Structure formats: C-alpha cells, structure tokens
N, C-alpha and C positions, 0 to 999 in steps of 0.2 A: 749467615743469617743475621738479621738486624736485632740488636739488643733491645729488650723490652724496656719501657720507661721506668718500671719499678726497679730494674737492675742498673739503671744508669748511675755511673760513679758520682756524679754531682749530687745525687739524692743522698748518698751516704755522707757527703760533706755537709749537706743541709741538715741532716739529722744530727750530726755532731755539733753544728752551730746551734741548733735548737737546744741541745743538752747543755751547751755552754751558756746560753742565754738564761737557762733555769738557775744557773749559779750566780747570776749578777745580783748586786745589791738591790736594784729596782724590783726584781722579781721576788727576792726574799721579803722585802718590805710589803709588797703587794700581798703575798701569801699570808704573812703575819696579820696584816690588817683584815684580810678576808676571814681568817680564822677568828679574830676578835669579834667581827661582825656576826658571824654564825653562832658564836657562843654567848652573845649578849642578849640577856632576857629583855632588856629595855628596847633594843632595836627590833627584836623579833615581836615583841608586844606591839610596838608602833606599826610594824609591817602588817600584822594581823588586823589591827584597828583600821588602818588605811584600806585594806582589802574589804573589810566589812562595810565601811562607809562608801566605798566605790560601788559595791553591790546595791546598797540602799539608794545611791544616787541614780543608778540605772533604772531601778524600779520607780523612783520618784519622777524621773523624766518620762517613763512610759505612761504613768498616770497623770502627767502634767501638773504636778503639785509644785507650783513655782516658789512659794515661800519655803517649803521644805528643801527644794533644790538649792536655793541660796544658802540656807542654813548648813546643808551638807557640804557645799562647796567651801564655805568659810571654815568649817571644821577640818576638811581635808587640807586646806592651805595651812592651817595652824599645825596640824600633825606633821605635814611635810617639812615645815620650817623647824619644828622641834627636832625632827630626826636629822635634818641637814646641819643643825647646830651642835649635834653631839660630836665631841672630839674624835671618837673612833670612826664615825662616818666621814668626817672631814679628812682624816688620815687615809681612809680607804679610797675616797674620791681622788685625793692628791696622788696616791700611789698608782691609781688607774691612769691618770694623766701622764705620769712619768714612764710607765710601762708602754703606753701608747706612743709617746714621743720616741722612746728607744726603738720600738718596732718600725715606726714611720721613718726614722733616720736610717735604720738598717735597710729598709726597702728602697729608700731613695738612693743610698750609696750603691746597692747592687744594680739597680736600674741604670744609674748614671754611668757606672763602670762598664756595664755591658753595652750601653748605648754609645759611649765614647769609643770603645773598642770596635764595635761594628762600623761606626763612622770612618775610622781609620782603615779598616780592612776592606771597605767597599769604595774607597777613594772619594768619600763624601757623598755617595749617592743615596744613603738612607734618608728617608723622609722627602724624597723628590716628588711626591704627589701621587704615586701609584703603588700598588702592592708588589710589582716587579715579578709576579709569578707567571705572567702570560696567560692567566686564566680567563674567565668569562668577561672580565672588564677590558681585556685587550691591551693592558699596559705591559711594558717590558722595561 
C-alpha cells in the first residue's frame, strides 16, 4: 500500500528543520522584536490612531469631503512616519527582512539541490519543454 503524504519520511526531516530554524539567532531576534512591539504602548497607540484615521478617511471619501480627505491623508502620513522612525519598529522590520532572507535562501538551496539532482538522474531531460507525463498535452 502506498504511504500517505502525512507519513512521508521527508516530512519528519522538514519538521526537524523547522524546529532547528526556530533556534536560529534571526528567529530569536524577530521574536524579541515582535514581543517588544506588542508590549509597546506607544506603538499600540499609534496603530489605534492610524486605524481611527483610516476609518475617518473612508467616510470622508464616501461623502467626497476633499479638504478633509487631504487633512486625513497628511495626518496618516505623519503617523506612519512617526511609527516607522521608532527604534523598536525599525528593529522589528529589520528582523523581518533577515528572517525572510534566511527562509528564501533555504528555499532556494532546497530547490536548487533537488533540481540539480533531477537533472543528473534524467540525463538532462528536465525542462525539455513538456511535462513528460504523456497526458493530455501529448508530450513524452
């Protein structure tokens, strides 16, 4: 009987890799920055104020109040800049970039390794322009 995908051994390896990733410095920094953001009354206050202004902006646009729309857009820009300039927000954003880079690199390495191995095992036929399944497209 064919093994189900949930029981596939490679998934156990992937789970272990995922747990190992959680132990990396990049993930630790991200979690710490995330915790600081969540516990910051200043950040949370700015987020609430931004949400309030966005709702007001939706209503102003609905009623076509052009002067009020410009005022709200200016206020939103100021609030976003203020939040983006907070050191803990910059740290959080930087840690997001680092975690994303790590995950992208990991993905690229896995894909490249598998792709190179398939290319060797199929005598270079991978990517020859067809699916190779002999299905409805008729390629083989």
